Structures are given as structure tokens and as C-alpha cells.
C-alpha positions in Angstrom: 12.6 23.0 -11.6 13.0 21.4 -8.1 10.3 19.4 -6.5 9.7 22.1 -4.0 8.9 24.6 -6.7 6.9 22.2 -8.9 3.1 23.0 -8.5 1.9 19.7 -10.0 4.1 17.6 -7.8 3.2 19.6 -4.7 -0.5 19.2 -5.4 0.0 15.4 -6.1 2.0 15.2 -2.9 -0.6 17.2 -0.9 -3.5 15.2 -2.2 -1.8 11.9 -1.3 -0.9 13.2 2.1 -4.5 14.2 2.9 -5.8 11.0 1.5 -3.4 9.0 3.6 -4.7 10.7 6.7 -8.3 9.7 5.8 -7.2 6.1 4.9 -5.5 5.7 8.3 -8.5 6.9 10.2 -10.9 4.8 8.1 -8.9 1.6 8.3 -8.4 1.6 12.1 -12.0 2.6 12.7 -13.4 -0.1 10.4 -11.2 -2.9 11.7 -11.8 -2.1 15.3 -15.5 -1.5 14.8 -16.0 -4.9 13.3 -14.0 -6.6 16.0 -15.9 -4.6 18.7 -19.3 -5.6 17.2 -18.5 -9.3 16.7 -15.4 -10.2 18.8 -14.2 -12.4 15.9 -10.8 -12.3 14.2 -12.4 -14.3 11.4 -14.9 -11.5 10.6 -12.1 -8.8 10.8 -10.3 -11.0 8.3 -13.4 -11.1 6.1 -13.6 -7.3 6.2 -9.9 -7.0 5.4 -10.4 -9.5 2.5 -13.4 -7.6 1.1 -11.7 -4.3 1.4 -8.5 -5.6 -0.3 -9.9 -7.8 -3.0 -10.9 -4.9 -5.4 -7.2 -4.1 -5.7 -6.9 -7.4 -7.7 -8.8 -5.7 -10.5 -6.5 -2.6 -10.6 -5.1 -3.8 -13.9 -8.4 -2.9 -15.5 -7.7 0.7 -14.8 -4.3 0.7 -16.4 -5.4 1.8 -19.9 -7.5 4.5 -18.3 -4.4 5.8 -16.4 -2.4 5.8 -19.6 -5.2 7.8 -21.5 -6.5 10.3 -19.0 -5.1 13.0 -16.7 -4.5 12.1 -13.1 -6.5 15.1 -11.8 -9.8 14.0 -13.3 -9.5 10.4 -12.2 -8.4 11.3 -8.7 -10.9 14.1 -8.2 -13.9 12.1 -9.2 -13.0 9.1 -7.1 -12.3 11.2 -4.0 -15.7 12.9 -4.2 -17.6 9.6 -4.6 -15.6 8.0 -1.8 -16.4 10.9 0.5 -20.1 10.3 -0.2 -19.7 6.6 0.5 -17.9 7.1 3.8 -20.7 9.5 4.9 -23.2 6.6 5.0 -21.6 5.1 8.1 -22.0 8.0 10.5 -25.4 8.7 9.0 -26.5 5.1 9.7 -25.1 5.4 13.2 -27.1 8.6 13.8 -30.2 6.8 12.5 -29.6 3.9 14.8 -29.2 1.4 12.0 -25.5 0.8 11.9 -24.5 -2.8 11.5 -21.4 -4.8 10.4 -23.2 -5.6 7.2 -23.1 -1.9 6.1 -19.3 -2.0 6.5 -19.3 -5.2 4.5 -21.1 -3.4 1.6 -19.4 0.0 1.8 -15.8 -1.0 2.3 -15.2 -3.0 -0.9 -17.0 -0.4 -3.0 -14.8 2.4 -1.7 -11.7 0.3 -2.3 -12.8 -0.4 -5.9 -13.1 3.3 -6.6 -9.7 4.0 -5.3 -8.0 1.5 -7.7 -8.0 4.1 -10.5 -5.8 6.5 -8.5 -2.8 4.2 -7.8 -1.7 3.5 -11.4 -2.6 7.1 -12.4 -0.2 8.5 -9.8 2.5 6.0 -10.7 2.2 6.9 -14.3 2.1 10.7 -13.6 5.1 10.8 -11.3 7.8 10.4 -13.9 6.2 13.3 -15.8 6.7 15.8 -13.0 10.3 14.7 -12.3 13.4 15.5 -14.3 15.7 12.6 -13.6 16.0 9.1 -12.1 17.5 10.6 -8.9 14.6 13.0 -8.6 12.2 10.2 -9.3 13.6 8.2 -6.4 13.4 11.3 -4.2 9.8 11.8 -5.2 8.9 8.2 -4.5 10.6 8.5 -1.1 8.7 11.6 -0.3 5.3 10.1 -1.2 6.1 6.9 0.7 7.4 8.8 3.7 4.4 11.2 3.8 2.1 8.2 3.7 3.9 6.5 6.6 4.4 9.7 8.6 0.7 10.4 8.5 -0.1 6.8 9.3 2.2 6.9 12.2 0.6 9.9 13.7 -3.0 9.2 12.8 -3.0 5.5 13.6 -2.1 6.5 17.2 -4.5 9.4 17.2 -7.2 7.1 15.8 -6.6 4.5 18.5 -6.9 7.2 21.2 -10.0 8.7 19.6 -11.7 5.3 19.5 -11.2 5.0 23.2 -12.5 8.5 23.9 -15.3 9.3 21.4 -15.8 6.0 19.5 -15.0 4.7 16.0 -17.9 6.4 14.2 -16.4 9.8 14.7 -13.4 8.9 12.6 -15.6 8.2 9.6 -17.0 11.7 9.8 -13.5 13.2 9.7 -12.7 10.9 6.8 -15.5 12.6 4.7 -13.7 16.0 5.1 -10.3 14.5 4.1 -11.7 13.2 0.8 -13.1 16.6 0.0 -9.8 18.4 0.7 -7.9 15.8 -1.4 -10.3 16.3 -4.3 -9.6 20.1 -4.3 -5.8 19.5 -4.4 -5.9 16.8 -7.2 -8.1 19.0 -9.5 -5.4 21.5 -9.8 -2.7 19.2 -11.1 -1.5 20.1 -14.6 -0.1 16.9 -16.1 -1.2 15.6 -19.5 -0.9 11.9 -20.3 1.9 11.3 -22.8 1.2 10.5 -26.4 1.8 6.8 -27.1 3.2 5.2 -30.2 3.2 1.7 -28.8 -0.3 1.0 -27.7 -1.6 -0.2 -31.1 -5.3 0.3 -31.5 -6.2 2.8 -28.8 -9.8 1.9 -29.0 -9.2 -1.8 -28.2 -9.3 -1.8 -24.4 -8.5 -5.5 -24.0 -5.6 -5.3 -26.4 -4.1 -2.5 -24.4 -4.2 -4.6 -21.3 -2.7 -7.5 -23.1 0.2 -5.3 -24.3 1.0 -4.5 -20.7 1.0 -8.1 -19.8 3.1 -9.2 -22.8 5.6 -6.4 -22.1 6.6 -7.9 -18.7 5.8 -11.6 -19.4 8.9 -13.6 -18.5 10.8 -10.6 -17.2 12.6 -10.2 -13.9 9.8 -7.8 -12.8 7.5 -10.7 -12.3 10.0 -12.4 -10.0 10.6 -9.1 -8.1 6.9 -8.7 -7.5 6.5 -12.4 -6.8 8.5 -11.9 -3.6 6.3 -8.9 -2.7 3.3 -11.2 -3.1 4.7 -13.5 -0.5 5.4 -10.6 1.9 1.8 -9.3 1.4 0.3 -12.7 2.3 2.1 -12.5 5.7 1.3 -8.9 6.2 -2.4 -9.4 5.4 -2.6 -12.2 7.8 -1.1 -10.1 10.6 -3.4 -7.1 10.0 -6.4 -9.4 10.3 -5.4 -10.5 13.8 -3.8 -7.2 14.9 -6.9 -6.0 16.8 -7.0 -9.3 18.8 -3.2 -9.3 19.2 -3.4 -5.7 20.6 -6.3 -6.7 22.8 -4.2 -9.3 24.6 -1.5 -6.6 25.2 -3.8 -3.7 26.2 -6.7 -2.5 24.1 -7.6 0.0 21.4 -4.7 2.3 22.4 -2.3 -0.5 21.9 -3.8 -1.3 18.5 -3.2 2.3 17.5 0.3 2.2 18.8 1.1 -1.0 16.9 -0.2 0.4 13.7 1.9 3.6 14.4 5.0 1.5 15.1 4.5 -0.2 11.7 4.0 3.1 10.0 7.1 4.7 11.7 9.2 1.8 10.6 8.0 2.0 7.1 8.5 5.8 7.2 12.1 5.4 8.3 12.7 2.9 5.5 11.1 5.1 2.9 13.2 8.1 3.9 16.3 5.9 4.1 15.7 4.3 0.7 17.5 7.2 -1.0 20.6 6.4 1.0 20.8 2.8 -0.1 19.7 3.1 -3.7 23.4 3.0 -4.8 23.8 -0.6 -3.5 22.8 -3.6 -5.5 19.0 -4.1 -5.2 19.4 -7.8 -4.4 21.8 -7.2 -1.5 19.4 -4.7 0.0 16.6 -7.2 -0.2 18.4 -10.1 1.3 19.8 -8.1 4.3 16.5 -6.4 4.9 14.3 -9.5 4.7 16.6 -11.2 7.2 16.3 -8.3 9.7 12.5 -8.4 9.3 12.4 -12.1 9.8 14.3 -11.9 13.1 12.3 -8.9 14.4 8.8 -10.3 13.7 9.7 -13.8 14.9 10.8 -12.4 18.2 7.8 -10.0 18.5 5.4 -13.0 18.2 6.9 -14.6 21.3 7.2 -11.8 23.8 4.5 -10.1 25.9 6.0 -6.7 26.6 4.3 -3.9 24.8 7.4 -1.7 24.6 9.5 -4.6 23.2 6.8 -5.6 20.7 6.4 -2.0 19.5 10.2 -1.6 19.1 10.4 -4.9 17.1 7.5 -4.0 14.9 9.2 -0.7 14.1 12.6 -2.4 13.3 10.9 -5.1 11.3 9.1 -2.8 9.0 12.1 -0.5 8.1 13.3 -2.9 5.4 9.8 -3.1 4.0 9.7 0.7 3.6 13.0 0.6 1.8 11.8 -2.2 -0.5 8.5 -0.4 -1.4 10.4 2.7 -2.6 13.1 0.9 -4.5 10.9 -1.6 -6.4 8.7 1.2 -7.6 11.6 3.4 -8.6 13.3 0.5 -10.4 10.2 -0.2 -12.5 9.4 3.4 -13.2 13.0 4.1 -14.4 13.2 1.2 -16.8 9.6 0.6 -18.2 8.5 2.3 -21.4 6.6 5.5 -20.3 3.7 4.8 -22.7 3.1 1.5 -21.0 3.9 2.4 -17.4 0.3 2.9 -16.2 -0.6 -0.5 -17.4 2.5 -2.2 -16.1 2.1 -0.6 -12.6 -1.6 -1.5 -12.5 -0.9 -5.1 -13.4 1.9 -5.8 -10.9 0.0 -3.9 -8.2 -3.1 -5.9 -8.9 -1.1 -9.1 -8.4 0.7 -8.0 -5.3 -2.3 -6.3 -3.7 -4.4 -9.4 -4.3 -2.3 -11.2 -1.7 -3.2 -8.8 1.1 -6.9 -9.8 1.2 -5.9 -13.5 0.8 -3.7 -13.1 3.8 -6.5 -11.2 5.7 -8.9 -14.1 5.1 -6.5 -16.9 5.9 -5.0 -15.0 8.9 -8.4 -14.2 10.4 -9.5 -17.8 10.4 -6.1 -19.1 11.6 -6.2 -16.5 14.4 -9.5 -18.0 15.7 -8.0 -21.4 15.7 -4.3 -21.0 16.7 -4.2 -17.5 18.2 -3.0 -14.1 17.0 0.6 -14.7 18.1 1.0 -17.7 15.8 -0.2 -15.6 12.8 2.2 -12.9 13.6 5.0 -15.5 13.3 3.8 -16.2 9.8 5.1 -12.8 8.7 8.5 -13.7 9.9 8.3 -16.9 7.8 7.3 -14.9 4.7 10.4 -12.6 5.1 12.6 -15.7 5.3 11.2 -17.0 2.1 12.0 -13.7 0.4 15.6 -13.8 1.5 16.0 -17.4 0.3 14.4 -16.6 -3.0 16.8 -13.8 -3.8 19.7 -15.9 -2.9 18.5 -18.8 -5.1 17.5 -16.9 -8.2 20.3 -15.8 -10.5 18.1 -13.2 -12.2 17.3 -11.6 -8.8 20.9 -11.9 -7.5 22.2 -10.0 -10.4 19.9 -7.0 -10.2 22.1 -3.8 -10.1 21.5 -0.5 -8.3 18.6 1.6 -9.6 20.7 4.2 -11.2 22.6 1.5 -13.2 19.5 -0.5 -14.3 18.7 -0.8 -17.9 15.6 -2.5 -19.5 17.7 -5.4 -20.4 18.7 -6.0 -16.8 15.0 -6.7 -16.0 14.5 -8.7 -19.2 12.5 -6.0 -20.9 12.4 -5.1 -24.6 14.3 -1.9 -25.4 
């Protein structure tokens, strides 16, 4: 059965697509609204931190993802998130909207969403029939997310200038409802597990996931992702201010779209480079990103900055797809939900840290200096891959075995 004729994959794909639309509108509206209300990059950084910090606890949902079907986890969380988002336009209509409401609502919504990510990662291999199809499925999911982000970040920026940020939250309520209807129809049962030990011992199941990857090359791979996420988080915190120096809310939307388009191109292109050694792809890609973002931080032309932002994020899109496919194709299926939730918790935690640090540094040194930090983080990744023998020796995804990543057979 091909992906195009696979009902469960199509529903998963459609649900993620619609959710990504809502996430794009919500993110751009929340960040701009906070900056518009306060004029402070420090506070936009705080909001980014509070929104991102719940992802640190994603590992707590790993055993749940391994036990329960994706459709129930995703459906319930989408419905509750839709209700939460609705409080913002309702507060605006009542004349009681404040930045503090966003401070409360944003992290709660983010926490609810943490159950969906490991669940979709664990379910994806169950609706694909080969490693090649798995890479294609990951590329499609990543590409759809970036494509919708590219379009709706720009649309969101324009809508903010025309009708205001609050309108985007109203649209977001609808997207959560549609996504819930799609997710509820997915027919994918969690696999039976022989390696989880005492299924009732929740903490033991989490420890098994940690012990499985302890000391493996996976930790080094995601260690470089953590470095990249610190730089990215810092930039996203100051992006409204950086865009304001270049134009305004429209420029903010265009910058987010350029990043999304670049990541989209990388996600689509990942299937064309997955036959090359993983380490080679990472070194070349990180070097390109370093040069692009370093230059973007020093020029004042909007078209040039947009072009560099697009080019600089192409390697990031490639890396996002390849690292997920590498792990999904080598990790024991019975532990995959826990493994993915653990590594995603660690890497995601760096985004809010970057938000917080970048926001305060932006107030002190300016947004352009913080953008340059992303270039530095990419240089660190390239050097790390060259210096580490374990990372240098990583093969192409199709050739990877558990032993290549230091995993038990």
C-alpha cells in the first residue's frame, strides 16, 4: 500500500497539516501581540521561554505514546487546546486582554501538545512499509509543516497589519477542531511490547528509554541539535524587533516565511541526499548555514536578508528529516515513543533557553547581534562533527544498523 492510498497516514498527514496552520497563526500572533503591547524583546523572549519550556517534559509522555493509540491522544489534546485558544479573543471582546493572559495560556497549550509529538513519531513507522517509505513520510510531514508555515506566516503578518493579531486566535480555534476530526479516524494500534518490563511501572518505563540510548551516538547527534536550538531560540525572540528595524509586521511575516520556505526546501530535498553519509551532510550544511546567517546579521536590505534566511535554513530542514529517520529506522519499535520523547525533550528545552537569553541580550546588544549567534551555533555543529569519530563515521540512513549508533541489538 502506497502512502497516497493509506487512510491512516493520510489522516495523520492531514491532521498535522491543519495543526501546523493553526500553530503558525498562533505563534506569529502571540509574539507580535506581546511585542506590540510592551515594546520589549525581553518580554517576547519570556513568552517564547514559557511557551517552549513544557517541551522539556515531553519525555513524561513517552510511555503514554507507547501504550495508547495516536488518535485518542491527538484528538483530546486538539479539542482542549482549541478551548484554551478561545480565551484570548473572548478576553479581547470583553476588554480584558492583557499580556498576562498570554503568559498563562501559552505554556498550558504547549504542555498539552507534548503528548502528540512522541505519539506521531511512534505511529509513523507503523503506517509505512520500508525505511525508504519512512524517509518519504518524514519528508512529507516536515515539508507540509514548512509549506503551511511559509504561506501562513506571511498571511499572518499581513492580517496583523490589516485586522489585528486577535483575529488570528479566532481562526486558530477552528483549525484545532478540524485537526481533531482528522486524528480521530486514524486506525493504528500501539504495538505489543516484550521489552518494557513491568508495564505498570511508569518510572521504570521511562528509565528503560533513557538506559537504551545512554552512551549511544544518538546523544551526540541530538547534542548538536541542542546547540542549534539555542541559537534558533535566541533569534526567534528578537525577530519581531529585527523585523521592526527593517519594516514592520509584514517584514516579520516575510522573515518567518523565508525561514519556513528554506526548511521546506530542505525537508523535500532530504530524500535526495539520504544516500550520502550523514556526517558529510551535516558538516556541509552547517557551514552553509553559518555563512548565510552571519551575513544576514550585517546587511540592511530586506530582499538580501530574506534570501539569506531562506538559504541558511535549507540545511536545517534536511537535518530535521534525516535525524528523525535515522533514529526511527534503528531504534527498537517497542521503545521508540520513549526514545523520541526523551531526545525531543532535551533538544526542545534549548529553544526556550535560547528565547530567554536572546530576548535579554537583544535589549542590551541589539537584535542583529543575536542573529549572529545563530551563525556561531552552526559553526559549532560543523566543528563537532569533524572532531568526533563517532559522528564522523555515521553512514547513510539506509545503511545504518543499531550498532552504528551504539545501540543494543
